[in-house]
Structures are given as C-alpha cells and as structure tokens.
C-alpha positions, -999 to 999 in steps of 0.1 A, spaced: 399 537 -143 425 547 -118 424 528 -85 442 542 -54 449 521 -23 455 537 11 452 528 47 417 526 61 407 554 85 377 555 109 358 579 87 358 552 59 336 530 81 302 541 68 312 531 32 331 500 44 300 490 63 278 495 32 301 473 11 302 447 38 264 448 41 261 442 4 285 412 8 263 398 35 232 401 13 248 380 -15 250 349 8 284 342 -7 308 363 14 304 356 51 284 337 77 277 371 94 241 383 93 246 419 103 272 446 101 289 452 135 294 486 151 326 504 145 339 495 180 333 458 174 348 460 139 378 480 151 386 454 178 383 425 154 407 436 126 445 442 129 450 480 128 483 478 108 467 458 80 435 476 69 433 492 35 407 506 11 405 511 -26 393 544 -40 381 553 -75 376 591 -80 378 596 -43 351 571 -34 358 539 -14 350 509 -36 365 481 -17 385 471 14 408 444 27 416 436 63 433 409 84 421 394 116 442 373 141 433 336 139 444 328 174 456 346 206 482 319 211 518 331 207 527 303 183 501 316 158 511 353 162 521 354 125 489 338 111 460 359 100 427 356 81 421 377 50 389 395 42 384 413 9 352 430 -2 345 450 -34 314 470 -42 293 453 -68 298 479 -95 336 475 -93 339 437 -92 359 421 -120 378 453 -126 410 445 -107 401 462 -74 401 429 -54 435 418 -69 451 451 -62 437 451 -26 448 415 -19 483 420 -33 488 451 -12 474 434 19 498 404 13 527 429 11 516 447 43 512 415 61 547 405 55 560 439 65 541 434 98 555 399 104 527 376 92 540 344 77 508 327 69 475 341 56 444 320 53 410 325 38 377 306 42 356 309 11 322 295 2 326 269 -26 301 288 -49 322 320 -47 344 309 -76 356 345 -83 370 348 -48 387 314 -50 403 324 -84 413 358 -70 431 342 -40 448 317 -63 460 345 -85 476 361 -54 495 330 -43 470 312 -22 464 274 -25 435 253 -16 441 232 15 407 215 14 371 219 22 357 221 57 324 204 54 294 217 72 316 242 91 289 267 97 252 270 98 230 299 88 192 299 89 192 261 96 213 253 65 248 238 68 276 253 46 310 241 35 340 264 33 371 262 11 402 267 32 430 285 14 464 295 26 494 316 15 527 310 31 552 340 29 583 335 7 599 363 26 594 353 62 612 320 70 
C-alpha cells in the first residue's frame, strides 16, 4: 500500500470531516460532539501545518496543528491532532502523518508540540511516543461530556532543531 502525504486543501474538507466525525463517534478521540463548519475549522487550525494522507487518490487521514495560546511567549507551541480512517488504522498512516507534521512544525518555527489523549486510546499514546513525544502526566477530570468526567494524558515533544 502506497501512502502519499500532501498539504490539505479546502476541497479535502468533506472527507476530513467524515474521518473526524468517525473519530468523534469512537468516544476516544476528542471532547467535541459535532463536526464544525469549514469556516470554524479553517480558523482553528494553523494553515501552514495541515496535511492529508492519500491511498489510491483517496484521503484516509489528516494531521493538523492548532495554536495553544495567543500570547507571544507561546507562539511556538501548538497542539497536534491526528485522525485516520478506521479501515487504515494500524497500517502506518498515522505515523507517517505525525512524522511529517513534526517536520513541518519545525520548518514553521514551532518548538513544542503537545497532545491531549484519552488514557484508553493506547494506540494514539504509542504512536506519539514512537514520534518522540513523552508523557508529562494525566490531567484528571479535565473535561466533561454527557455528565461524565474524563482524564487526559498530556504529551509533549520538544524540538531538537529549534533551540
């Protein structure tokens, strides 16, 4: 299986939204409960760090960065989001996307990447560890969905290129 990675373009959004919606449905990927509109999504994610993975011309995953703070001191810190269509999980798509996103982030001046992952999402935790992230700790009861509190594993990757 040949996986191609390229920049995400607006016409990819329908497929990206579908993959994201499936991630929401798992209850393991995000606190979000619905897919936002393109305008909301476009404003949330850093435009220079958005990529998709394709297999045989079909988008099967995406990875994006979002700014963690508007404060200048945190201008090089971003949060990672990686989603892979269910049929392509465990086939190297996520690792390829995350490694490429890390490289792009450094090219664009980001010195720290972070990820918040549900503790039960062990495959995502292992993926991030394989790409140089480390566990900082667990944020207990950080978010609530449908009246249930959830913990979140906080992971971080500090660039070895940007000092």
